[in-house]
Each structure stands twice: as structure tokens, then as C-alpha cells.
N, C-alpha and C positions, 0 to 999 in steps of 0.2 A: 133508830138505835134503841135497844132495850133498857129498862130502867132499873133492873133487879140487883145490880151489884152496888156495893157502898165501899168507901175507903176502909181498908183493913188496918187501923192504926197499931203501930208498935213504937213505944217510946225509945226503944233501943236502936232504931233504924232511922237514917236521914230520910226526909220526906220524899225525896226522888226515889229511894229504894221501896218505900211504902206504896207509892203510886204504881211503880213498875210491878210489885208483887200482886197488887189489886188487879191491875189490868191483865197480867199474866194468867191468874186464876179465872178471871172472868172468860178468857178465851179457852183455856183448857177445859173448863166446865160448861162450855157452850152458850154462856150469857151473852158473849160477843160472838157472832156466828161468822163462819167462813164467808168471805166476800163482802163483809160489812165494812163500811168506811169508818175510820177512826178520825173524827174531827177533833182537833185540839181544843178549840173554844168550847165545844159542847161537853167534852169530857172534863175539862178544868171546872166547869160550872157544876156539873154533875158531882165532882169529888170535892168541890169546895177549895180548890188550889188554883195556883197561877198556871199559865201555859208552859212555863219553863220546865217544871218537873214532868209534866205530861209529854212534852216534846223529847225530854232525855229518855223517858221510859219507852216510848215508841221506837226510838233508835236502838235500844237495848233488845227489845222485842224483835226488831228486824234482824239483829245478829243471831237471835235464837232460832230464826226461821218461822216464827209465828206471825209475822207481819211482813207484808210485801210493800214497796214504794212503787206506785204506778203512775207514770207520767200523765199529767193533767187531771189525775184523779186523787193523788196522795196516797196516804197510808190505808191499807185494807187489811183485814184479817185473812191469813193465808189459808187457802182451801186444803182439806184433808186429801192426801194423795196416796196412792197405792205404794209409790217408791218410798216415801216417808215412813209408812207403816212397815214396809219390809226391812228398812234400816233399823228402825226402833226394835222390831221384834227378833231380829237376827241377833242383837245384843242381849235383849231380854231372855231369850231362851237359853243362851250360854250361862248368863248369870243366875237364872232360875234354877237350872240343873244343878249348879254349883251349890246354891243356897239349900235345895231340898236335901242334897247328900250330906252337907254339913249338919243340916237339922236332924237327920236321921241319927247321926252319931251323938248329938248333944241335947235333943229335946227332953225336957223334963215331964214328969207326970202332970205337974201343974200346967204347963204350956200345952200338953195334949188335950186337958180339959178345957183350956181357954180355946183351943182350936175346934173342939166339938161344939162349944157354944157359938162361936163365930159361924160355923157351918149351919147351925139351927137358925141363927139370925138372918143369915142369907136366904134360907129357904122360906122363911117369913116375908123377907122383903120381896122375893120374886112373887109371892102370892098377892102382896099389896099393890104391885103393878107400877110403883113409882120408880123410873129408870134410874134417877139420881140416887135415890136411897139403896137401890140394888147395887150400883157401882161402889158405893161407900162400903156396903157390907161385903162385897167381893174383895174390896182392898183391905178390909179388916181382916178377912180370913188368910190372905196372903202375908200380911204384916205379922202375924203370930209366927209364920214359918221363918220369915226374915229375922226376927228377934231371936228365934231358937238357935240360929247359926252362931250367935255370940260374936260375930264379926262386924264390927262397927262400920268398917270401910265399905263392906259388901252391902249392908244394910242402907247406908247412904247413897250408894251408887243405884240400888234397886228402887229407893224412894224417888230418886230423880227421873228415873225411867217411868215409874208409875205415874208421875204427873204428866209426862209427855204422852203416856198411854191413855190419858183420861178420855179424850175426845173420841178415840178408837174404841174404848171400853163401852162407852154409851151406845155407840153404833151396834156393838155385838149384842148388848142386853135388849136392844129394842126388838131383836128377832126373838120372839116368844118360843120358837121351835128349838132354840138352843138351851132353854132353861133346865129341861130334865137332864140333858147331857151334862150340863155344868154341875148339877147336884151330884150325879153319878161319879164324875171325875174328882170332885172335892172329897167323896167318900172314899174313893180308891186311894187318893193321895194320903188321906188320914190313916187308913189301914196300913199302908205301906210304912208310913212314919212309926206306927205303933210297933210294927214288926222290926222296925230299924232296917228295911230292905231298900238299900240305897238305889240299886238298879232299877227296881220296879217303880220307885218314887220318881226318879229321873224320867224314866220312860212315859210314865203317865202325865208327868209335867210337860214334857215335849210335846205329846199329843194334844194336850189341853191347849197350849199356845198355837200349835199349828192348825187346830180346828177353828180358833179364833180368827186367825188371819184369813183363812178360805172364807168364813162368813162374812168378814168385814169387806174383803175385796169383792165379793159378790154384791153386797149391799152399796158399795161405792159405784160399782159398774151400773147399777139400775138407776143411780142418780144422774149419771152421765147422758 
């Protein structure tokens, strides 16, 4: 079991929720890997808590589908599956298309400048070769579009999906052949937003997500 994650303290949350969020993020970010056993004693010692909040957190993670309970083996991190990917992306595509259309109508000059800066930061991250940094920069680009919608409910839903997508996003960014295409798609989305061209923005966004799905499915197939 890896030792890179630490308890993410939050004075406003009960300890059981802090443990849950810490383990959830560790799974989504690949610090706890698919197929890895989650041993209560080890995790409790690692996080400096009793076994009770760890046990409660594992139960909640099972309900989210991030953890599986396997007979005679116990709790393990759920594998990344094509079925789960398709489910998440089906919802994400519909919401992203809605978001980019709303953003076309409402985005400000200041937000467009933030989007350009986010696109540049993403390009620099790709050159750096750190996959986690690339994923964070990619998320930052899309976050500007989400905020430009001015719809808090939509932003909340997209942020939740973004977390569920994190493991898949890392798989996509590991494929260096996709990097130049990603930069091009970001540029086209920005240009459509600048023109307030809703249909083009939605079409490029849809293609952007569909290509991610194809690349990730291919990557998952090679691992089987």
C-alpha cells in the first residue's frame, strides 16, 4: 500500500467524513490503486485514527462504487471499467454541452482572459510531463467554463463528475499522442466562446469527450 496520502483535516467536518474524503481522493487520484486491498488497521495507523471511522468510510466508498467487498479478501479498490467510464461520460457529455452553451451567452471578457491563461498553463504542464499536474491544469481550464455559466447547480454537478472522472483523465493524459489534439480542441472551444457560437462550442466539446472515451477504452483494453 502506498504511503503518499495524508489525512485532509477539516474542522467543520466530523472525523468519519474527513477520513472518507481523504480515502476517496486517494482512490480518485490513483494514490490507492485499482485492486489494492484496504486494510482497516493499516489505514487507521497511517491516518492516526481509530478503526471505526475507517470502517465507516470504506462502507460509504462501497456505496459509491469505488470499493468492492470480496469474500475472504475484504475491501479492495474497484477496478476502472469501460462500463463505468461510459456511464460517467454519457452524463458528462450532456452537462458539458449545456455548460458551454450557457458560457457562450454569459462569459465575460475577464473570464475569457482567465480561460486563455488556463489554456497556456495546460500547454506548459504538458511539456513538463507530470501527468497529475496536466490533469489539474486541464481541470482548471474547464472550471473557468463552468463558472462562466453562472449556474451554481450545474457547476456543482459538473464538479462531482470531474472527481469521478479523475482516474480516467489520468489514463487519457498518459497517452502523449493525445496532447497536441487536446491543445487544438481547447483552442477551438475558446474561439467558439469568443464568438459566442453555441453550436460550434457544443460540437467541439462533444468531440473532445468522445475522443477521450475512445482513447481510454483503448488503454484499458491493452491492460486486460
